[in-house]
C-alpha positions as CSV (number, residue, x, y, z in Angstrom):
1,M,-0.1,-0.3,-0.1
2,G,3.0,2.2,0.6
3,A,3.7,2.3,-3.6
4,A,0.2,3.9,-4.4
5,P,0.6,7.4,-2.0
6,R,4.3,7.7,-3.6
7,Q,3.4,7.4,-6.8
8,A,0.2,9.7,-6.3
9,A,2.5,11.8,-4.9
10,A,5.4,12.0,-7.7
11,I,2.2,12.4,-10.5
12,A,0.9,15.0,-8.1
13,A,4.6,16.5,-8.4
14,S,4.9,16.0,-12.1
15,A,1.5,18.2,-12.5
16,A,2.1,20.7,-10.8
17,L,6.2,21.3,-13.0
18,I,4.0,20.8,-15.6
19,V,1.8,23.5,-15.5
20,V,4.0,25.9,-13.9
21,F,6.2,24.9,-16.5
22,T,3.4,25.3,-19.2
23,H,3.3,29.2,-17.3
24,M,6.8,30.5,-17.8
25,I,6.5,29.4,-21.4
26,W,3.6,31.5,-22.3
27,R,5.0,34.7,-20.0
28,A,8.0,34.2,-21.9
29,A,6.1,34.1,-25.4
30,A,4.3,37.0,-24.5
31,R,7.1,38.9,-23.0
32,A,8.4,37.4,-26.8
33,L,5.1,39.5,-28.1
34,T,5.6,42.0,-26.6
35,A,8.7,43.0,-27.1
36,E,8.3,42.0,-31.1
37,S,5.1,44.6,-31.4
38,A,7.5,47.9,-29.7
39,A,10.3,46.8,-32.3
40,R,7.8,46.4,-35.7
41,A,5.9,50.2,-34.4
42,Q,9.5,51.5,-33.4
43,A,10.8,50.5,-37.4
44,E,8.0,52.0,-39.1
45,A,8.4,55.4,-37.8
46,A,12.3,55.5,-38.9
47,D,10.9,54.2,-42.0
48,A,8.4,57.1,-42.4
49,A,11.0,59.5,-41.4
50,K,13.2,57.7,-43.8
51,S,10.2,58.0,-46.5
52,A,9.8,60.9,-45.6
53,F,13.1,63.0,-45.5
54,V,14.2,61.0,-49.2
55,A,10.5,62.3,-50.8
56,M,11.9,65.8,-49.9
57,V,15.4,65.8,-50.8
58,S,14.1,64.3,-54.5
59,H,12.1,67.1,-54.2
60,E,15.1,69.9,-53.8
61,L,16.9,67.8,-56.0
62,R,13.6,67.9,-59.1
63,T,13.3,71.7,-58.1
64,P,15.2,73.9,-55.9
65,S,14.4,76.1,-53.4
66,A,14.6,80.5,-54.3
67,P,18.5,81.6,-55.0
68,S,19.2,83.0,-51.9
69,S,19.7,86.3,-52.9
70,P,18.0,87.1,-55.4
71,A,18.0,89.6,-58.7
72,P,15.4,92.0,-57.8
73,S,13.4,92.4,-60.6
74,R,13.0,94.9,-63.3
75,P,11.1,96.1,-66.0
76,M,12.2,95.1,-69.5
77,T,12.0,98.5,-71.1
78,S,13.7,101.4,-70.0
79,A,12.7,104.9,-69.1
80,A,15.0,106.9,-71.9
81,P,14.7,106.2,-75.2
82,R,17.8,104.5,-76.9
83,A,19.7,106.9,-80.0
84,G,18.9,106.0,-82.8
85,S,15.6,104.1,-82.0
86,P,12.4,106.1,-83.5
87,T,10.8,107.7,-81.0
88,S,6.1,108.3,-80.8
89,T,5.7,112.1,-80.5
């Protein structure tokens, strides 16, 4: 009669260990999933920033900004008539 209770206790201890290890595995998987989600979000943010930068640089290469010291705009006609040009009077 002594072997049966010991065997039952061993089975109960094994079952308890299985439950503990299963719980540990589930927690580790949950932590890994959380870390993966955070890493994915960080990578997507970095990719969006890179895409915005490349788009801005590409636009600037195609259509540069105004020159830093633009020439003042002048009318194409002059106030005084040139010598030898016909005048209307």
